[in-house]
C-alpha positions, 0 to 999 in steps of 0.5 A: 928865736922867739917862743914857738906859739902852739895851738892844741887841737883834740876832741879829748880834753885829757889829750890836750891837757897832756900836750899842754903840760908837755910843752909848758915844761919845755923851754922855747914853747908857749901854748896860746890856745886849745880847740876841740874840733876843726871849726874851733881850730880855724877860728883860733888860728885866725885870732891867735896866729900860732906858729904850729898847730898840733892837729888831731885827725878824727874829730866830730864836726869839721875833722882835722883834714878839712881844718888843716886845708883851711888853715893852710889856705887862710893862715899861710904862716901857720904850720900844721903837725898832724898828731893822731892815733891812725897811721894808715894811708887813708889818713896820712895821704889826705892830711899831707895833701891838705898841707900838713907839714908833718905826721906823728902817731900818738905813741910817739915819745915826748921828745919826738913830739917836741923835736917834730914841732921844732923841725916843721917850724924850721921847714923841716920834714917830720914823719913818724917812722911807722908811716914813712914806709907806707908813704914812700911806696904808696904815696910818693910813687911807684918805688920799691918798699923801703925799710925805716930808720929812726934817727935823732927823733925823726922819721926817715925814709930808708931803702936798702937796695933798689934798681937804678932810677929811670930819671925825670918824667917828661915835663918835670920841672927843670932844676939847677944843679944846686936845687937837684942836690938839695932835693937829693939830700932832702930825700936822704932825710937830712935837715937844713944844717946837715945839708949846708955842711955837706954842700959847703954853703950857708944855712941861708943858702939851703933855705933859699934852695928849698924855697926855689924848689917849692916854687918850681914844684908848686908846693908849700913845704918840704913834705910836698917837695919830697912828694912832688920830687919823687912823683916827677922822678927827680929823686928816689928815696935811698937813705942807707947810703949817705955818701952823697946825691946820686950823679946824673 
C-alpha cells in the first residue's frame, strides 16, 4: 500500500511537532503538511489531498468541528481523526456528526494513535475507550450503559447484559442477511479482516457489504453506519459475546 499521507492540525506547535516526530519514526506514513486552525486545514486539504487529517477540536477561528464538516464535503477521499483533550459528548457528538471517522483523546498511547490512523484509512472504526461508553448510551440510542473493553489498541463498545432487542423501528432500511450480519459484527467491534474470517468470505466482499450499508443508511463511513444502525434498531452493541450475530 502507498504511504499514508497525513495533515496535522493543532493550534499548539508543540503538539504538531510531537505528532510529526511520532509518524516520521513510523514506516508507512508521510506528514505532508501542518495547520494551526480550521481554515488553514481546509485550504491545506484542498491543496495537498491528504489521506488522513489529525484534527484538534478547539482552535481559534474556525474550530475543528466546522473544519471537519467542510473537509468531508469538499475532500471526500480524505478522512478525519479527531484528536483532542476533550472526551465529553458536547465535543464527541458534533465531531462524529460532522463526519469524523474516529475520535481519540490526547492521552492515548503512541501505538493507539498510529493504529487508529491505519484503521480509519481502511474504513474501520476508531474510538477511544474513554468516549465509547458515553457514545453508546447517549448518542447511538436508548440502550443500557455499556462497559468498555480495550483490545488491540482500539476502543470497542462492550455490554455485559441487556434486555432482548425490540427489533427494527418502523421505516428502517431493509438489509440483506449478509448486510445484517456484517452490521452485527461491526457492532461487536470487529474489523473487516475479522468479519471476513467469521463470515467465510473475502475481505473485498466485506468491504462491499460495508459500502452497501453506507448507501442504504445514507451515511459516509463505519462510524456513521454503527450510529445509524443502532438508531434504527437494526443492531445493538453487545460485545462481550463474540459467538456470532444475534439471530432474527
